N, C-alpha and C positions, 0 to 999 in steps of 0.2 A: 499588622493586616488591615488592607483596606475591606475598601464593600463586595461584592461575587460582582462576576461580570464575565463577559465572553470568554473574556482571556483564565479562566479560573472554571476556566471548563473543557475539555475535549473533545471537540464533536469534528466529524467533517462538514459540517456546513457553512463552520466559522474559517472567513477566508479576512483574517489582516491587510486594508493595506498599507503602502509610504506613505508616511508622512514629506513632505517637503523642507528643501530643506531650506529652514529661512534666513540663511548668513549670505545677499551677493557675492558670487562664488566660491564659495567655503569652499569645491569640489580642490581649484588649484590656489584654495590654500591654508592647508589641509596639516603645513609643518609649523601653521600659526599657534596650529591648537594643541597645543599636545597632550596627549592621552584621551584624544578623541574617539580616536580606530581601536586603543587597547581598548580587551578585556570584552570587546565587544561579539566577537568570532564566535563567545556562546551565550549568543542570546535566541538562536532560533529560527524560525522563521519573523521573526516581527526584528527583525534586523532593524534596519529603516524605522527606527517608532520613536517616540520620546526621551527610547533609554538611549541615543545619542544626545539629549539633550544636555544634562550634568558637571559632562568634561571639558564640553567648550561653553557653559555660561561662563559668562561675562570675561572672555578674553578678546571681544572685539570690543570695551567699553576702558573710555579713559579713567584711570583710578584713582587720580584726583579728583574729580567729578564727582565719581563713586561715593565719597569719600564727604561728598559737602550735597547732594541728590541724590535722596530715596527713592522719586521718585525716579530716577536717572539708571538704578539699580535695574528698576521693572521691568525697561523698554524690551530686552531681549525676550518677558515673557510675554509678553505683549506682543512682540512682534509674530511670535514663533505660535501661539492665538488666534491673530488674528492672519498668518500662512491657511494654519488647518482650515481656518473657518471660509478660508475662497476655495480652499481641498472642498470643503466641503459641500457649498453651494456649488460649485462644480460637478461635484458623483451629482446632486438635486439635478439639478440642469439637464444632466441626463438621461437620469431616470422621466423626468417630463418627459422627456420626448421621443421616450418609448413611447409614456402613455398615449403618442399623440400620434404616434403613428398605429397605433391600435384603435383609436378614436377613429382617425380616416377609414384606416379600413375590413374591420369590422366590425359591427358592436353585439352584434347578433351572443346570447347564453354566453358575452361577456359581461352587459350593463351594468352587473351588480359588482363587478369585481375592479372595474374602471373604474365602478363611482367610488366604494375602502381606501382603494387607493391612490386617487386624485384627492379626496378630505386630507388620509392620513402626511400625503404629499406638507398638505396645505397648514393643517396643526402642527407636525416636525415649522417647518417655515417659520409659527407663527411663534415660536418656541425662541428657536434664533434669534431672528429680531427683537424682543424683548432684553436676551442675555447681549446681543451687538450695542441697541442702545440705552442697555445701562451703565455699558462700557463705555462708550464713550462718551455718555454723560460724565463715571469719572476722569474722566484725560482730559476734558475740555474747563472742568469746575476744581482742576486739580489746587489752582492757583489758593482756595478755599479749605485744603488737608493743614491743619501745623506744622505743616513740617521744612524738612531744614532745605533748601530750597539756593543752587546755583543758576546764573545768569548768562555761563559761560554757552557762546550762543553752540558750540556742536546737540548741549542738553534740550535747547530751546528749540532747535531743531529737528531733533530725536523725537520729540515730544509734539509740535506738529506736522508732521510726521505721520506719525500713532493718528494722531488727531484726523486725516483727511484714509488714513484708511480702515479707521473702522470708520466714519461715514461713506467709505467705498463699498463694505461690506454693507451697510449698512439698507444702500439703493439699491441692492446688486438685490438678497434677501427683496424686498417688496416688487420689485420686479418677477421674479418667480414666481410670488404670494399670489402676485394680480394678475401672475399666464397664469396656474392653476385656477386661480377665479371662475376666468377665460372657458376654458377648456374643461370646465365642470357645467359651467354653463351651454358648452355646446353637449357635451353630454348631454343636461335634461332635456336639451333641445329636440337632440338624436333622437333619446327616446320618447318623449312626446308624438315625436314624426311617426313611429314606428308605433308604438300604435293606435293611432288615428288610424295605423295603414291596416292594421288588423281591424279596428273598430269598422272602417269603408268590405271589406272583407265580408267581417260576418252580416254585417248585415245587408248584403251583397247577395249569400248564401239564402240565408231569411227574405228576402223578396221574391228569390225562385221560389224556396218552401209556399211562401204568400202563397205566391200565380197557378204552382201547382193542385194548393187546398181550394183555390176560387176556378178549378176546374171540374174535381174528384168529382170534391164534395157534394155540391148542387144534382153530378152526374147517382152518386150513390141514393144523396135523399128519393130522392126521386124514383131510382127502380126499389130502395127498399118500400115504399107508399103502395107502387102496381104492385110486387110483389104480396102485400097481405091479400088479393084475393077478392076485397070487394065489390068490386066492381070483375062479371066477367065478357070477356070480349067471345065475339061469330069464330077470329079465326085472329092466329099469331100475327100477318101482318099486320092489321089492323091496329091491334095492339103497339102492336113496334110504333106503325107512325101516331098515335095520342101520347107513345109516351118520349119521341122524337119532339111532339110540337109542347108540350109541358116542360122540360131540359130547359131547353134552347134560349128559354125566353130568361128562364129561371137563374141557369149560369149566365146568360146576359147581364141580369141584374146582380147578381152578386160581383160579378164581376163591378160591374162602377159602383157597390154598394164602394169595398173594399178599394179602390181607385181612387175614388168622388172627392177633388179638390181643386179648385181654383185652377193651377197649370195647366191640370192637365185635362180639364171640362175644354180653357181657354186650344189648348193647343190642337181635338181633336173638333172643336169648329171653326178654326182658322185650316186646321186642312179639310174638313169637309167646303168649305169654301172655295180652298180653290183648286180639288181636284172638281166643283161645278163651274168653274169659272171657265179654267181649261177643256170641260165637254161645249156648253157655250162655242165657246174660238175653234172647234174643233168641228163642229159644224152648219 
């Protein structure tokens, strides 16, 4: 019994993707691989999976080289692994495209999900880059193994092709990882921009509340003071004018106290001078 995995659990949320056929033209050369289609019809939903690998294993390899070069016997296994890895990277590329579209359309409410998804894809690619690098080094350093080795051109060509395949896979995986890093940086920039826009909106609301308070607090304060009846006025009109005379300077002083800063004062002075210059020219 092997370790538990998705294949040991019955669930409607699990889907098996078919693996790519790793032998060129295998669909047109099935007669050369006896037993390939026998017994596979009972595999259920996992028909085109690794289950088709054992019946055809070593059927396309040279039997004479197999006896003298163990590494040559592993070429089909490594080729199958390379093709499966290429298929996996293609699936990851499609997923990155989907996340990029979501990132470009709308990130409101989905920023944390996008962040987690992109980071997960990046970590997944890091793990596969590590595995591809180890396999590529193993192929490159096959000469240091104490194994029998054939000098046949077919064996050397198969090893060179494997080395090229895994180098290409490594390059593709690194490009996808770098793309994940770029997408994550774009996401962070958009999140920072959205947060700054929210802060600007909040600061504008705060400014409006401050201006309202600047206007109404002095009015309330002076009305409270005059409502204490510490001074009796002969008539209401006189009291109202006195209240207005006191309230207006207090309100103006409060406004300048709140808004006091050099750019604001400079703007007021420049505006006053401009109006005065225009009035002189008109006169």
